[in-house]
C-alpha positions as CSV (number, residue, x, y, z in Angstrom):
1,M,-0.1,0.2,0.3
2,A,2.8,2.4,0.7
3,E,4.1,2.1,-3.1
4,T,0.8,2.8,-4.6
5,G,1.8,6.8,-4.6
6,V,5.1,6.1,-6.6
7,L,3.2,4.0,-8.9
8,L,0.5,6.1,-9.6
9,R,2.8,8.7,-10.6
10,R,4.9,6.6,-12.5
11,F,1.4,5.8,-14.2
12,G,0.4,9.4,-14.6
13,K,4.2,9.9,-16.5
14,A,3.7,7.4,-18.8
15,F,0.4,8.7,-20.1
16,L,2.2,12.2,-20.1
17,A,5.0,10.5,-22.4
18,Y,2.6,8.8,-24.7
19,A,0.8,12.2,-25.0
20,A,3.8,13.7,-25.6
21,L,5.3,11.4,-28.3
22,T,2.4,10.5,-30.0
23,P,1.9,13.1,-32.8
24,V,6.1,13.3,-33.6
25,V,5.7,9.3,-34.1
26,R,2.3,9.9,-36.6
27,S,4.7,12.9,-38.2
28,V,7.6,10.3,-38.6
29,M,5.1,7.9,-40.3
30,A,3.6,10.6,-42.6
31,L,6.4,11.9,-43.9
32,L,8.0,8.0,-44.3
33,V,4.7,7.0,-46.2
34,T,4.8,10.0,-48.0
35,H,8.3,10.0,-49.4
36,N,9.1,9.9,-53.0
37,P,12.3,9.3,-53.6
38,V,11.5,9.5,-57.5
39,A,10.2,13.2,-57.3
40,H,12.4,13.6,-54.2
41,E,9.0,15.5,-52.4
42,A,7.9,14.4,-49.0
43,L,4.8,15.6,-46.9
44,L,5.3,16.6,-43.5
45,S,1.9,17.1,-40.9
46,F,2.8,17.9,-36.9
47,G,-1.0,18.4,-35.4
48,I,-2.3,17.7,-31.9
49,D,-5.9,16.3,-31.7
50,D,-8.2,16.2,-28.9
51,Y,-7.1,12.8,-27.5
52,E,-3.5,13.4,-26.8
53,I,-4.9,16.7,-25.2
54,I,-7.6,14.2,-23.0
55,V,-4.6,11.7,-22.4
56,A,-2.3,14.4,-21.5
57,L,-5.1,16.0,-18.9
58,I,-5.7,12.2,-17.6
59,G,-2.1,11.7,-16.7
60,V,-2.0,15.1,-15.1
61,L,-4.7,13.6,-12.8
62,I,-3.1,10.6,-12.2
63,L,0.5,12.3,-11.5
64,A,-1.7,15.1,-8.8
65,F,-3.4,11.9,-7.3
66,G,-0.7,9.8,-6.8
67,S,1.7,12.8,-5.2
68,V,-1.3,13.6,-3.3
69,M,-1.5,9.5,-2.2
70,A,2.4,9.5,-1.6
71,D,2.2,12.4,0.9
72,A,-0.9,11.0,2.4
73,T,1.1,7.8,3.2
74,R,4.4,9.9,4.3
75,I,2.3,11.3,6.6
76,A,0.8,8.2,8.0
77,D,4.0,6.3,8.7
78,E,5.2,9.8,10.5
79,S,2.2,9.8,12.6
80,R,2.4,6.1,13.3
81,E,6.0,6.1,14.5
82,I,5.1,9.1,16.9
83,I,2.5,6.9,18.6
């Protein structure tokens, strides 16, 4: 139970990393798929969808909840030591 806050923070960071890297990976894939070696042309597009914003917000919420859980666990351990 004591490591729940730490695990939630890791999970939130993973969500944030996924939301940050998805547009970059999509842009690189678009560049690779549209590359025309004969005409020396390629199409590069970059955009952020609503999906990435929602995933980032969920990641921030999980990260905040994990921080609160870690602090609550620390405070509970300290008060157990006092008693």
